N, C-alpha and C positions, 0 to 999 in steps of 0.2 A: 462482488465488485472487485476488480483488480486495478492496480494503479501503475501508471506509466510516467516515467520522466524521460524527456528527450532533449538533448543539447546539440545544437547545430552550429558548426563552424564552416565558414567559407562563403560561396557565391550564392546568387539567386537560385541556381540549379539545385543546390543543396537544400535551400529553404523549401523549394517545391517538393523535393524528395521526402523531406520530413513531413510535409503536409499529407502526402499520400500514405506514408507508413502509419501515421497517426490514424488516418481514416480507416485503414485496413484493420488496425488493432482495436479500434472502437467497435467494429463489427464482432469482435471476439470478447467483448465485455470490459474493455479497458477504459479508464478515465485518466486524464492528465493531472499530474500534481507538480507544484513548482519546485520541489526539493528532491534530490536523488534519494536521500535517506528515507523518504516517505513512500517510495515506489517499490512495487514488486519486480518490475522490469525497468532497467536503466539502459538507455541507448545513447550512443554518441555518433552523430553523423559528421563525418570527418572530411578534411581537405588536405591535399598534398602539394598545393601550388607553392607554398613557402614553408620553410622549416618551422617558423614560429607557430603556425597552425597545428603542426604535428606535435610540437613540444607541449602546447596547451592541452591537447587530448591526453597525452601520456601523463602529464601532471594531474589531470582530473582523475584518471584511472588510479594513480598512486594514492590519492586521497581516499579512495574507496576500498583500499586493500583490507584495512581492519574492519570496516563495516561488513564486507563480504565474509570475513572470517567469523564474525559474530552472527551473521544471518546467511548461512551458506545456501539456503533455498532461494535467495534472490538471484535474478538473472541479469548479467551484464553483457551487453552486446556492442560491438564496434562495426559500424557500417560506413559505406561511402568510399571515397577515393583512397584514403590511407589504408583501408581494409584491403582494397584491391592491390595496392602497391606492396604493403608489408606482409600481408597474409600471416604465415605461422610466426613471424617475428613478434607479432602482437601477443600471442600466447607465451612466447619466451620472456617478453618483458613484463607481461601482466598475466601470470598463469591462472588467475582467478576469473579471467574473461571466459564466458561461455560460448559466445557466437561471434564470428567474424564473417561479414557478408558484403560483397562488392555492390557497386551501384547498379549493376545489371540484374541483380537477384533480389531486389527489395520486396518483390511480391511474395517471396518465400518466408519472410520474417515471421508471420503468425505461426506457420508450421514449425519453424526452427525454435521459436519460443516454447511452443507446446512440447517439443522433444526435450528441451532443456528442463522444463518442469517435471518431466518424467525421469530426469537424471542423466540425460545424454549431454556430455560436456565437450568442449573444444570442437564445436561444429564450424567447419570452414567451407563456405560456398562463395566462389568467385568466378569471374569470367576467364575464358581462354586468353593467353597472351597473344600478341600480334603475330607471332610466328608458330603458334601451337595448334594450327588446324587449317582447314580450307577457309577461303574468304567468307563463304556462306556460314560455316560453323562458327567462326569468330563473331560475325555479325549477330547470329542468333544468341550467342552466349552473353552479349551485351544488351539484349533487349530489356527494356524496363516497362513498367506499367504506368498508365496515366489517368484512366477515367475516375479512380477513387479520389475524392476531394474532401477536405475538412475546412470549412470556412473559418473556424476558430484559429487556424494556424497561419492565416494570411496576414500580410502587412496591415491591412485594414479590411473591414467588411465590404469596402467599395472598390478594392484593387486586388488583382490576382495575377499570378504568373501562369503562363501556358507554354509548355514545351512543344516546339515544332521540330526539333532536331536533337539527336544525341551524337556524341562522339566528335572526333576531329581527325582530319587527314593532313593537316598542315605540317606537323612534326617540327615546330620551332625547337631549336636546340636547347632552350632553357626550360621547356614545358613538359610536364609529366602527363597532361590530360589525354593525349592520344593513347597512352598505355593504360590509364585508369578508366577512361570512358569509352575506349574502343573506336572502331571505324565510324566515320561520319555517316549518319543515316537520317533521312527526312521522314517524318511521320506522314501517313496518308492525309491529304487535305480534308477529306470528308470527316475523318476522325477529329481533326483539329477544330473544324467548324462546329461539329456537334458538341464538343466540349465547351467551346466558347459560348454557345447558346445556353448551355446549362449554367455557366458562370453568370451570364447576363440575367437569367431567370432568378438567380440567387441574389441579385442586387449589385453585381459588379458593374461599375461604370468605366473602369480603366483596366485594360488587359495589357500585360507586357509579354511579348513573345520571346521565348528563350532559345538560344542555340550557342554552341561554342563559337561558331562563326555564322551567325544567324542569317546574314544576307547571302550566304552560300547555299541556302535552302533550295533543295530540288527534290521533286518526287515524280517518278515516271511510272505510268501504268496505262495499259491499253493504247500505247502509242502516243499518249499525251503527257507533256511535262508541265508541272506546276512549279513556278518559282515564287519567291517572296512577294513580288509585286502582284501576282495573280491572287495569292492568298490574302493580302491586305484588301484587295477589291472585294473578295467574297465576305470577309469578316466585317467590312464596313457597313454592310446592309443589315447587320443584326440589331434589332430593336433593343434599346436600353443602354447599349454601349455608347460612351461619349469620347473615349480616347483609346488609341492603339499606339503602343510603343514596341520597339524591338531592340534587343541587345544580345550579344556584342558583335559588332561588325568587323569585317576584314576589308582593308583598304582596296585590294585589287578587285573585289566583288561589289564595290559600290557603283552600280551601273546607272546610266542615265534613265533607263526604264524604271528602276526602283525609285530614284529621286523624283521622277515625274509623278509616280503614284503617290508619294508622300505629299507632293505639292497639290495634286488634284483631289485628294481624298481628305475632306475637312477633319475627319476623326483621327487621322494620322498626326501624331505629335511632331512638330518641327524640331525634333531633338535627335541627334545622332551621336552614338558613342563609337568612336573609331580609333582603337589603339595605334599609336605610331611606334612606341617602344624606344626609339632612338632617333636622333637627328643626324647620325653619322652613317654613311653608306658602308663603311668598313665594319662597323658594329652590326648593322642590319644584315650584312652578308654572313657574319659569324653566327648570328641568331637564326639564320635561314628563314627570314621573314618573307622572302619571295617578292620584294619590291624595293625600290630605291627612294631616297628622299624626294627626288624629282617626280616619281610616280605619286607619292603622297601629296605633293603640291598640286599636281594635275587633278587629283581627286578633290582636293579642297576647292579648286577653281570650279569644277563641275557642280559641287554643292552650292557654292555662292551664286553661280549663274542660275541654277534652278530654284534654290531655296535661299534667297538673299538674307532672310531673317532667321535662319535656322541657328539653334544653339548646338555647338559641337564640343564634346568632351573627349579625353584621350587617356591612355595609359603610358607610363614610361618606366623603364628599368634603368637605374644608374649603377655603375660599377660592374657591368658585365665584363667577362673575361677580355683582357686586352684593351679596355676602354682608356684612352689617353685624355689628358686635359683638353686637347683640341677636339676630340670626339665629344666630350661633355659640353664644351662651349658651342659646338654645332647643335646639340640638343637644346640648349638654352636659346639659341638663335631661332630654332624652329618654333619653340613655344611662344617667343615674342612675336614671331611672324603670324602664327595661326590664331593667336588670341583665343584659346579655348575657354569655354564657360568654366570648366574645371578640369583638373587632371588628377588621376590616381598615380602616385609616384612611389616606387618600391626600390629597395636595395636588392641587388642580385643575391639570390640564395641558391646554392648548388643543390640540384635535385638528383639523387642517385637514380639511375635508370634512364636518364636523358642522354642525348648525344652530346650535349654541352659538357656533361660530367665526364664523358669518355674522351672528348677531343681537346678540351681546353683546360688550362690551369686557372683556377680562381685567384688571379694575381693582383687584384685591386684591394689594398688594405681596407679593413673595416672602417677605420677612422676617415679614410678618403671617401668611401661609400656614404658614410653618414654626412660628411660635409657637403657632398654633391647633392644628396637627397634634400638637405635643408636649404641649400642655395636655389635649387630648381623649384622647391615648394614656395619659397619666398617670391620668386619671379611670378609663378602662377597665381599666388594669392593676390599680388598687386594687380595683375591683369583681371582677375575675377572681380576685384573691388571696382576697378574702372568700368568694366562691362556692366556691373550691377548699377552703378551710378547713372548710367544712361537711362534707366527706367524710372528714376525719381520724378515724381509729378505725373506719371502715367497711371492709368487704371487697367488692371489685368484681370482676367478670369482665373479663379483659383479653385481647384477641387479640394475641399476641406477634409483632411485625413483624420484629425482628432486633436486632443490636447497635446501641447508640446511637452517635452520631457520635464521642463520646469514646472508646468501646470500640473502634471501628474503627481509631482512630489509635494506641491505646495497648496494647490487650490481646493482639494477635497471635493465637496459637492457644491462649491460656490457657483452662483448663477453666471457671473462674468469670469471668464478665464482666458488664458492665452491659448490660441489655436494655431495649428500649423497645416499648411497645404502646399500644393505645387501648381505652377503655371503650366500651360500647355507645352511649353518648351523646357519643362523640368526644373524650373528655378524654385527654390524653397521660399515660402512667404509665411511670416508670423504676424498675427494680429490679435486684438482682444475681441472676443465674441462670446457666444453661448453654446451650450451642448446641442441645441436644436439645429444649429447650422452644420453640424458634422455630417458629411456625406453629400452636401450641396455643392454646386459650383456657383460661386458668388463673385461679383466685381469688387476688387480691392484696390483702393487708391494708395499708391506707394509714396512714403515720405522719408524713409531712411534705409540704410543698408550697411552691411559689412561684406567681407569677401565671400561669405557662404550663404547669407540670408538677406532677404528683402523684408522690410517692415512696413505695415500699412494699416488701413482701417476700412471696414465695409462701407461701400457707397450706398446711400439710401436716397429717396426722393426728398427728404427733409433737408433744407438748407438753413443753418443758423448762423448768427454773426460770429460765433466762436469756432464752430466745427467746419464751416465752409463746405457743407455737403457730406462730411464724414461722421459716421456714428457707429455704435456697436451693432446696429441692425437688429435690435431685439424686437 
């Protein structure tokens, strides 16, 4: 028996990559362990979207230096986006690393580990750069593998990610993804549908389709083009699936056809994550986002006309190069106007290799970035609270994911414990229940909330003078 430790930083795409790598290494006799020092092979799946994510990995590698000196036979590998971006720099900063492998070469990891076991060090396997070959050669060098799955690596046994697209061709000036993940490529629909059937057979009730700009999905073969709306229609017919989600969306590709499909297909969650990034046209132009604030408003109008009860979330970057107080106030105004369910808000971080790093000076002071981040977060949190308050007194269907973090720490094997789940429109719900309810979709009556969470109780047929129809559902 050989032992594997894997640590994942970054987005859902990285979580899916780690699941597939673990599945492939299990076929070669590996089992997972929770601590790196207990492992024969230690892998870090990395992200390059923000500097903090890279710093976290280099710090983790630094903590392993003496362990590697004491046990030189152990294998340390760095995979993912930081591996593609930094390449040999990783060996220079951490010379005890054995393997550096990009996101397009993850299928080679078992072979690379085997070579490292035989003494072959400093193995570097990455994709071609965007200017280092023909379009076909570059696309092939970024191909990844998807069919291998490991249920133990999923968010829950009832939820799974499914990649429908790799790469990105938008080239936003702040973003490194087009360089680390390569050209935008849609996977063949028949491959996606077959994988979804496998997931459903394994007990998955909710599948989240992944792509860098997932609603840009397109696959053409035999004179026929399949888009995301077509794919949702095909996936909707799979027995066992209850919910279909897709992230992350690009505003200009949020078509009426796609919105209509979400409206007309009951399994499609009425939840859309559509990053705006800024409420200032000047900033959006420097970001090379490809749309204006007016375009974003038009998209929001289409969503509300077609899906009046949809929950919408967004992303924002504060402190991008040249952002003035007026630009920031325009972003605050857009958030107030759109009333997002929630927003992910980040301070701008210069990413070497992006056009933004080449073209613009990072001229917004760190203390200003921090203030703007906190101010925008406070505005969004107040809106999220007000939006959640609208649900109080209502009963909603919740897919029960498992014990809450609090329950996992405190409840042990107690019969009654705090559970967590999500509504069809991706709102988090917490309630008291029991372990037999995990994996079920249950009606929950809501009685309290904060900005991030709704609190409720399972609805049963019993109506008592104190519970008024609410119980633990035991």
